[in-house]
N, C-alpha and C positions, 0 to 999 in steps of 0.2 A: 203356676208359673215359677219357671227356675230362678234362683236367687243369682244375682249379679256377682260375676267372680270378683274376688278381693284384690284390687291390684293397689299395692301399698308403697309410698315414697317415704322412705325413712331418712330423717335429716338430723344430723348432730351440728348445730349451729355454731359458726365461729366467724370473727371478723378476718382472720387470717387464713383459716382451714375450714371447709366444708366436709363433713363426712356425709356420704349419700350411699343409699343402698335402695333396691328396687326388688319388690317381692311380686310375682305373678302367682296368685294362688299360694301354695305352699313351696314353690320354686323361687329361690335366690336367683335373679336375672343380673342384675348389675351391682356393683360395689366399686367404691372409688373415694379418694380424697382430692377435692379441688383446692388448690391453692390460689388466694386472692392477693396479690401484691399491692403495696402503697399504703399510705394513710388511710384512714377513715375519711370518706367524702362521699358525695352523691354519686360521682362516677364509679366509686368501688361499689355503692348500694346498687347501681344500675346493672354492673358486671354480675353480682350476686342473682339478682333477679332473672337476668338472662340465662345462667346457668341451670337455675330451677326451671325456668320455663321451657327450656331445651329437654330436660327430662320428662317434664309433663306432655309435652308434644309428642315425644318418642313413645312413651309407655302408657301414655293416657290412665294415670292412676286416679282411683276414686276416693283414696285415704291419704291424709299426711300423719305420718308418726314422727313427732319431733320432740326433742329432749327439752324437758322443762328446766328451766334456769335454777341454779342455787343461789338465793337471794345475795348472799356475801360474796359469791364469786363471779359476779356479772357487771360489766360496765354498762354505763349509759346505752353506748353504741350497740352492744350486744343485745340488750332489751329491746331496743328500735329495731334490729335485725329480725329478731324473732316475730315481733309485732308484725312487721312487713311481709314476712314469709307466711304467716298466718294468713293475713289479708289476702295476699296473692293466691295462696291455695284456696281460699274460700271463694275468691272471683272467678276461679276456674273449676268450681263446682267439687272440690275436694272437701270431705269431712276431716276435721282435724282433732287428733288425740294427741295428749302431752303425757310423757312419762318421765318421772325422776330417775335419777341414778340408782336411788334405794329401791324403788321400784324394779327395776331392771336386775338388781341383785337378788331381791327376794324371788321374781320370777324365775330367773334361772338357777335359784337354790344355791347358791354359792355359800359353802360353808364359813364358818368363823370369821375371822378377819379377812376380807376379800380385797381384790384390788381389780383394776381393768384388765391387767395381763391375764390374770385367770378368767376373767370373762371371754376375753379373745380366744384362749385356749378352748373352752368350751364351745364356743361357735365354730372355731377351725374343726374340730372333732364332728360336730354337726353338719358342717358344710366343707367338706374336704378341699373344694376349690380355693379355699381361704387360707390354706396351709403356708403357701409361698409367702403371702403377707405378713402371716403370724410369725414365720421363721425370720423374715427381714426385720419385723418390729423389734424381736428379741436383741437383736445386734445393733439396734439405734440407740444412740445416748439420749437423744430427746424423741419423746413419742411423736410419732406421725400417723401411722395406720390404726392407732387406737381410735381416732375420730372415725374411721370408716367402720370398724369393729362396733362401736356404739350406735351407729346408724343402722347395721345389720341387726343388732339386738333390738332396736325399736321396732324395726320393720316385722322382726320374727316374732317378738312379743304381741305386737298389735295383731298380727294375722291370727297367732294361737288365740288371743282372747276373743276377737270378733268371729272365728270361725266355730267356736265352741258354742256360740249363742244361737 
């Protein structure tokens, strides 16, 4: 029996910005940053759920790769958001994998003192379609696309690890 193709939804969660990437097999199919305006509220949580459900409906992923939060860099709202994203994913039949920033750095074998920009550059060289966002990010004073690059990294790493099993 042929194994089911890996369809991975990568999410870098945030209460203001969601980094999202979709891998269908080894192919990167979608990548973006979604901005969610306003103060934290039930309405904002509902908006985030609708965004994620729209990606689940469109791509029918079977896996969620989500960033593992750093305990000292996470608010209660962010922790709540991640819990809800994981619940939503499981309720829609997705298997959930979490990876820390350190695991991403190790996976992409980023030398010595690394940073997210180096990881974005590595990803842009692996996925040339990302060069536009990489070049725009270099000129941004405040990071924006880095969230998307982390989502791509999560989905890419997850695919690689699962595909080798």
